[in-house]
Structure formats: C-alpha cells, structure tokens
Legacy VTK file of the C-alpha trace (Angstrom):
# vtk DataFile Version 3.0
C-alpha trace
ASCII
DATASET POLYDATA
POINTS 353 float
91.531 -58.223 5.533
94.454 -57.523 7.871
97.646 -56.429 6.172
100.860 -54.700 7.059
101.888 -51.366 5.534
105.634 -51.737 5.809
107.684 -52.349 2.682
108.390 -56.097 2.659
111.894 -56.053 1.127
114.204 -54.132 -1.201
114.437 -54.862 -4.913
117.541 -57.042 -4.715
115.861 -59.260 -2.121
112.714 -59.335 -4.231
114.747 -60.309 -7.296
116.423 -63.122 -5.365
113.050 -64.402 -4.141
111.509 -64.228 -7.611
114.490 -65.969 -9.229
114.402 -68.689 -6.595
110.675 -69.237 -7.061
111.235 -69.541 -10.838
113.932 -72.164 -10.214
111.684 -74.011 -7.777
108.740 -73.933 -10.194
110.931 -75.849 -12.628
111.806 -78.420 -9.971
108.136 -78.793 -8.998
107.131 -79.209 -12.643
109.623 -82.051 -13.052
108.318 -83.723 -9.875
104.573 -83.204 -10.474
102.781 -86.284 -11.890
99.589 -84.413 -12.837
99.960 -82.987 -16.395
97.577 -80.118 -15.600
99.623 -78.965 -12.628
102.902 -79.651 -14.411
101.820 -77.296 -17.195
100.813 -74.683 -14.609
104.211 -74.838 -12.885
106.003 -74.492 -16.240
103.827 -71.477 -17.117
104.376 -69.903 -13.697
108.098 -70.511 -14.047
108.056 -68.451 -17.233
105.965 -65.719 -15.616
108.271 -65.644 -12.600
111.362 -65.451 -14.797
109.796 -62.531 -16.675
108.989 -60.761 -13.410
112.494 -61.341 -12.039
113.839 -59.751 -15.237
111.636 -56.695 -14.633
112.880 -56.404 -11.065
116.500 -56.826 -12.197
115.973 -53.976 -14.655
114.671 -51.797 -11.805
117.738 -52.663 -9.709
120.105 -51.713 -12.528
118.136 -48.528 -13.277
118.645 -47.503 -9.647
122.421 -47.986 -10.018
122.617 -51.392 -8.341
124.025 -54.638 -9.620
122.368 -58.047 -9.901
124.581 -60.929 -8.754
124.742 -64.322 -10.405
121.798 -66.436 -9.283
122.250 -69.535 -7.134
119.354 -71.276 -5.319
119.650 -71.356 -1.558
120.163 -74.526 0.455
116.582 -74.247 1.711
115.149 -74.139 -1.807
117.328 -77.066 -2.896
116.115 -79.061 0.103
112.460 -78.385 -0.763
113.110 -79.391 -4.375
114.696 -82.623 -3.171
111.729 -83.344 -0.903
109.349 -82.632 -3.801
111.153 -85.203 -5.941
110.915 -87.753 -3.126
107.408 -87.184 -1.781
105.676 -85.143 -4.488
104.872 -81.397 -4.487
101.374 -81.876 -3.054
102.750 -83.096 0.290
104.813 -79.907 0.605
101.825 -77.615 0.145
102.172 -76.162 3.653
105.756 -74.919 3.120
105.525 -73.699 -0.485
103.837 -70.291 0.175
106.846 -69.150 2.207
109.016 -69.764 -0.878
106.856 -67.540 -3.121
105.210 -70.476 -4.860
101.815 -69.478 -6.246
98.840 -71.338 -7.608
98.377 -73.723 -4.688
94.609 -73.509 -5.102
95.050 -75.318 -8.447
95.175 -78.588 -6.508
91.422 -78.018 -6.136
90.037 -77.612 -9.670
87.016 -75.413 -10.224
83.768 -77.429 -10.178
82.247 -78.316 -13.551
79.268 -76.350 -14.901
76.938 -79.228 -13.988
77.574 -78.438 -10.317
78.588 -74.917 -9.364
79.187 -72.525 -12.222
82.642 -71.220 -13.043
83.329 -67.624 -11.963
82.621 -65.186 -14.773
82.449 -61.999 -12.675
84.945 -60.389 -10.350
82.393 -60.665 -7.520
82.370 -64.460 -7.881
86.141 -64.954 -7.747
87.252 -66.689 -4.562
83.698 -66.855 -3.202
83.623 -70.644 -3.044
86.513 -70.539 -0.572
84.604 -68.493 1.963
82.777 -69.910 4.917
84.581 -73.230 4.965
85.995 -72.732 8.425
82.917 -71.517 10.254
82.624 -74.708 12.281
86.344 -74.901 12.965
86.187 -73.113 16.316
83.629 -75.530 17.751
85.502 -78.562 16.483
88.805 -77.226 17.888
87.135 -76.625 21.268
85.733 -80.164 21.369
89.109 -81.646 20.465
90.771 -79.498 23.137
88.367 -80.771 25.788
88.961 -84.321 24.584
92.749 -83.919 24.794
92.565 -82.641 28.342
90.144 -85.363 29.349
92.126 -88.292 27.933
95.578 -87.095 28.951
94.732 -86.116 32.521
92.548 -89.153 33.207
95.358 -91.366 31.928
97.831 -89.522 34.125
95.611 -89.964 37.194
95.193 -93.679 36.520
98.916 -94.104 35.950
99.780 -92.454 39.261
96.993 -94.350 41.031
98.281 -97.605 39.525
101.579 -96.979 41.272
99.659 -97.140 44.600
100.091 -93.443 45.290
98.019 -91.688 47.946
94.923 -89.677 46.918
96.790 -86.458 47.700
99.630 -87.453 45.364
97.143 -88.400 42.646
95.410 -85.027 43.031
98.700 -83.112 42.939
99.745 -85.021 39.830
96.421 -84.258 38.192
96.722 -80.539 38.935
100.262 -80.516 37.548
99.076 -82.383 34.448
96.241 -79.906 33.954
98.520 -76.867 34.113
101.347 -78.403 32.086
99.020 -79.638 29.361
96.981 -76.427 29.169
100.061 -74.216 28.962
101.607 -76.531 26.376
98.462 -76.444 24.229
98.237 -72.658 24.556
101.878 -72.143 23.621
101.564 -74.444 20.626
98.445 -72.675 19.360
99.993 -69.250 19.846
103.098 -70.173 17.845
101.016 -71.857 15.128
98.605 -68.965 14.597
101.282 -66.285 14.982
103.462 -68.006 12.376
100.525 -68.270 9.989
99.670 -64.593 10.412
103.311 -63.533 9.954
103.497 -65.507 6.709
100.190 -64.070 5.522
101.112 -60.472 6.339
104.541 -60.754 4.702
103.129 -62.375 1.579
100.290 -59.857 1.304
102.756 -56.966 1.712
104.783 -58.381 -1.181
101.658 -58.931 -3.279
100.423 -55.384 -2.594
103.749 -53.915 -3.690
103.966 -56.098 -6.802
100.340 -55.385 -7.692
101.113 -51.654 -7.670
104.321 -51.983 -9.686
103.642 -54.939 -11.993
99.844 -55.287 -12.384
100.092 -56.977 -15.789
102.426 -59.654 -14.438
100.149 -60.325 -11.468
97.131 -60.560 -13.764
98.994 -63.048 -15.969
99.892 -65.262 -12.988
96.308 -65.235 -11.767
94.977 -66.042 -15.247
97.347 -69.017 -15.509
96.008 -70.372 -12.229
92.384 -70.074 -13.354
93.211 -71.751 -16.655
94.798 -74.648 -14.744
91.659 -74.881 -12.619
89.428 -75.223 -15.662
88.411 -71.701 -16.724
88.633 -71.038 -20.503
91.765 -68.957 -21.324
89.892 -65.927 -22.671
87.599 -65.880 -19.654
90.517 -66.354 -17.250
92.421 -63.408 -18.709
89.287 -61.236 -18.727
88.476 -61.948 -15.063
92.107 -61.500 -13.978
92.433 -58.188 -15.844
89.213 -56.881 -14.279
90.300 -58.076 -10.873
93.611 -56.193 -10.708
91.750 -52.926 -11.246
90.290 -53.300 -7.734
93.388 -53.549 -5.461
91.631 -54.648 -2.264
89.567 -57.363 -3.943
92.635 -58.349 -5.942
94.687 -58.776 -2.761
91.996 -60.919 -1.164
91.771 -63.115 -4.257
95.540 -63.338 -4.706
95.790 -64.556 -1.108
93.265 -67.302 -1.805
94.189 -68.303 -5.343
97.926 -67.672 -5.555
98.981 -68.287 -1.956
96.343 -70.811 -0.907
95.621 -68.703 2.206
92.176 -67.834 3.524
92.119 -64.410 5.221
88.826 -65.308 6.922
90.466 -68.170 8.813
93.302 -66.123 10.316
92.576 -65.488 13.980
94.330 -63.819 16.856
97.263 -65.790 18.355
96.183 -64.741 21.839
92.574 -65.731 21.258
93.695 -69.111 19.942
96.037 -69.615 22.903
93.416 -68.691 25.496
90.768 -70.851 23.813
93.111 -73.845 23.754
94.076 -73.297 27.391
90.452 -73.113 28.520
89.301 -76.095 26.428
92.123 -78.340 27.630
91.677 -77.192 31.246
87.944 -77.950 31.141
88.563 -81.488 29.957
91.402 -82.040 32.419
89.327 -80.722 35.337
86.506 -83.278 35.037
88.402 -86.303 36.410
89.771 -84.163 39.252
86.347 -83.362 40.692
86.017 -86.501 42.899
89.548 -85.978 44.211
88.922 -82.305 44.994
85.686 -83.221 46.778
87.574 -85.707 48.964
85.816 -88.911 47.918
88.562 -90.982 49.547
89.205 -94.472 48.176
86.301 -94.094 45.754
87.833 -90.977 44.168
89.815 -92.730 41.438
86.963 -95.083 40.360
84.581 -92.110 40.361
87.082 -90.094 38.299
87.322 -92.952 35.797
83.521 -93.214 35.613
83.070 -89.482 35.161
85.733 -89.494 32.451
83.984 -92.406 30.713
80.694 -90.506 30.564
82.459 -87.399 29.302
84.394 -89.372 26.662
81.206 -90.913 25.328
79.612 -87.462 25.178
82.604 -85.989 23.345
82.556 -88.846 20.844
78.852 -88.311 20.249
79.397 -84.579 19.661
82.278 -85.281 17.248
79.914 -87.467 15.219
78.297 -84.201 14.102
81.470 -83.505 12.106
82.117 -87.048 10.875
78.626 -88.149 9.876
78.846 -91.270 12.065
76.030 -92.237 14.390
76.215 -90.731 17.881
76.362 -94.178 19.485
79.168 -95.312 17.211
81.153 -92.114 17.759
80.639 -92.187 21.507
81.637 -95.842 21.873
84.719 -95.356 19.708
85.924 -92.430 21.817
85.144 -94.338 25.004
87.170 -97.291 23.725
90.138 -95.084 22.839
90.081 -93.398 26.243
89.674 -96.716 28.050
92.665 -98.192 26.192
94.819 -95.168 27.059
93.739 -95.266 30.699
94.308 -99.020 31.014
97.761 -98.739 29.463
98.884 -95.967 31.804
97.350 -97.688 34.840
99.254 -100.856 33.910
102.463 -98.904 33.427
101.963 -97.233 36.802
101.324 -100.600 38.415
104.536 -102.038 37.004
106.490 -98.921 37.928
105.082 -99.014 41.452
106.120 -102.657 41.904
109.611 -102.075 40.517
110.287 -98.973 42.628
108.492 -100.303 45.670
LINES 1 354
353 0 1 2 3 4 5 6 7 8 9 10 11 12 13 14 15 16 17 18 19 20 21 22 23 24 25 26 27 28 29 30 31 32 33 34 35 36 37 38 39 40 41 42 43 44 45 46 47 48 49 50 51 52 53 54 55 56 57 58 59 60 61 62 63 64 65 66 67 68 69 70 71 72 73 74 75 76 77 78 79 80 81 82 83 84 85 86 87 88 89 90 91 92 93 94 95 96 97 98 99 100 101 102 103 104 105 106 107 108 109 110 111 112 113 114 115 116 117 118 119 120 121 122 123 124 125 126 127 128 129 130 131 132 133 134 135 136 137 138 139 140 141 142 143 144 145 146 147 148 149 150 151 152 153 154 155 156 157 158 159 160 161 162 163 164 165 166 167 168 169 170 171 172 173 174 175 176 177 178 179 180 181 182 183 184 185 186 187 188 189 190 191 192 193 194 195 196 197 198 199 200 201 202 203 204 205 206 207 208 209 210 211 212 213 214 215 216 217 218 219 220 221 222 223 224 225 226 227 228 229 230 231 232 233 234 235 236 237 238 239 240 241 242 243 244 245 246 247 248 249 250 251 252 253 254 255 256 257 258 259 260 261 262 263 264 265 266 267 268 269 270 271 272 273 274 275 276 277 278 279 280 281 282 283 284 285 286 287 288 289 290 291 292 293 294 295 296 297 298 299 300 301 302 303 304 305 306 307 308 309 310 311 312 313 314 315 316 317 318 319 320 321 322 323 324 325 326 327 328 329 330 331 332 333 334 335 336 337 338 339 340 341 342 343 344 345 346 347 348 349 350 351 352
C-alpha cells in the first residue's frame, strides 16, 4: 500500500480537524434516516470528541493553547447539503472532512451467505478484487466516447457542406482536443484521489501510533454498525491495531471507504484515456485519410456504425444484456447523436451560406 512518510499536520490542526468531524458527525446523525447509521454517527461523534480532547491535552502539555471551536464554512455547507439531500449522497466528499465509517452503508453479509469476519486475516477481504475489470470497462468506454464524439463532429461539419479536407481537419482537431481533454480529466481525478488517500493514511498512521485504543474503538463501532456482535467487533479491532500495516489497510477500507488496490498512477490513467479516446476517434477518419472522395463521409458513418455495434456488444459483458440488444442500443444512441449533429450542421450551413 502506497503511503507518505511526512507528518500530515501539527496537533492544533489535528485538533481542529477532529473537533470539526465530531460536529459534522452530529449533523449527519440528525440528517440520517437509517437508525443503524444514525446510531453509528452518534457513537463516532462521541469517539471523535474523546479523541479531540486527547489531542487538546497534548497541545496544552506542549505549552500551546486551544482556541474556542467554530466549524468552518466548508463543514457548515456540507452539513446543510446533508440535511437537504441526505448523507449518503455526499459519500464522495465526506472522507476529506475526516468522516469515518463510510463502509457502514454496505452492511456485512448475513451468516447464511458469506460469514462475518472473525479473524484479522478476514477483515476487509470482501472489498478486494472488486475493481479488477475496471480497466477494461474504462478502456471500452473511452473508445466509445471517441467514436461517438468524433463521428458526430464529422457529420456535423459534413452537414454544413464543408469540403472533405475541412471535414478531415475538423476530425483531427476533434481527436486531439477530445483525447487531451480526457487525459487531463483522468489525471486530475486520479491525482486528487491519491492525494486524499495519502493524506488520510498519513493521519491514520500517526493517530494509530499515538492513540491506538481510540482507533480500535472507532473501528469496532463501524463493525458493530455493519452487523458484527459487539464483543467480536472489539476483539477483532483490538487484534487488528497490533499489526500497523494491516491496520492501516483496513482503516483505509472500513473507516475511509477507500480501496488501496484501486488507486492507480495519474499518468497511467491519463495515457490510457488518451489512447482509448484516440483509437475510437481515429476509426471514422480512416476513409477521409485514405482519400475516398465523396464516399468518405458515408464510409466513415458506416465504419462508425459497425464499431458502435461492436462496442455495445462488448459492454453487454458488464451489463448482462444480450450482445444483440447491447449492440443495437449503442448503435441507436450513436445514430441519434450523429443525426442531430448532421442536422445542426445542415441548418448552420444554410444560415451562414
């Protein structure tokens, strides 16, 4: 598991974060309709308040002072959004505010299915392996994006009665613009996720070293909320914190709702997105590059139609639909997008002509 060794923050900053998370736990508890999760948030609020008191004591012992607490504007905004939309819909932003127990939205399976974890080795295991097919699915979607967007662009420009050279130039520009846009978006997305993960893990590592009992209590509360008997939850959590590396991995999954196995390289994600989009966007350009003349645009549309059907059939592997149904649906979506842009280009060409 990749982590960072730098100290995440000083004790006053840590106290402020812990106090804010305690305040936000209370707001989430008041907004949460599920009694099980509401009880968890109340319990975590108490645990967070206790930990903030420990940190405050450390600050004072070091000769510092602890200011009066006031939640930040950001935390107040998240609390307001939780009241309006419900805490579950804010799951993606809560880890950055030191909110733990996000895995509790997925209760442990009952004993009639998979057994509850009773050993340290079993903790967090059911989270692993869920994203193994994610790379293939992302690649297929990237190809599909490039295919639909660039074919639509070509048809839109062709609808405006542009010359084949202009259509080709527009297609090349669309390929590069779209591929770079996809790559930049993926880089920012993955880099932001890794930065959050590394910062949170650095904080958890430091707190695990300094306050192991408090971390074990938080983890036990989460397992209780997910269905593990209290005695068993406390036993597993206490055993877990004795193994720091396994504890960090499990805290990432159970407290933060993060999966270390799914964190990739920002550059790898960016390059993969660029290549996938470019491959899809290149297909409709082939007849134009080969100089097919007046038949280039119809050939590009036909080639795109075949590719769209194939992509839809491949995506059926992830959806469980039949290959024919998936292929026809994707073909219909692409055809609608192409027809709309061709019509818009036609109207634009008449108006400007």
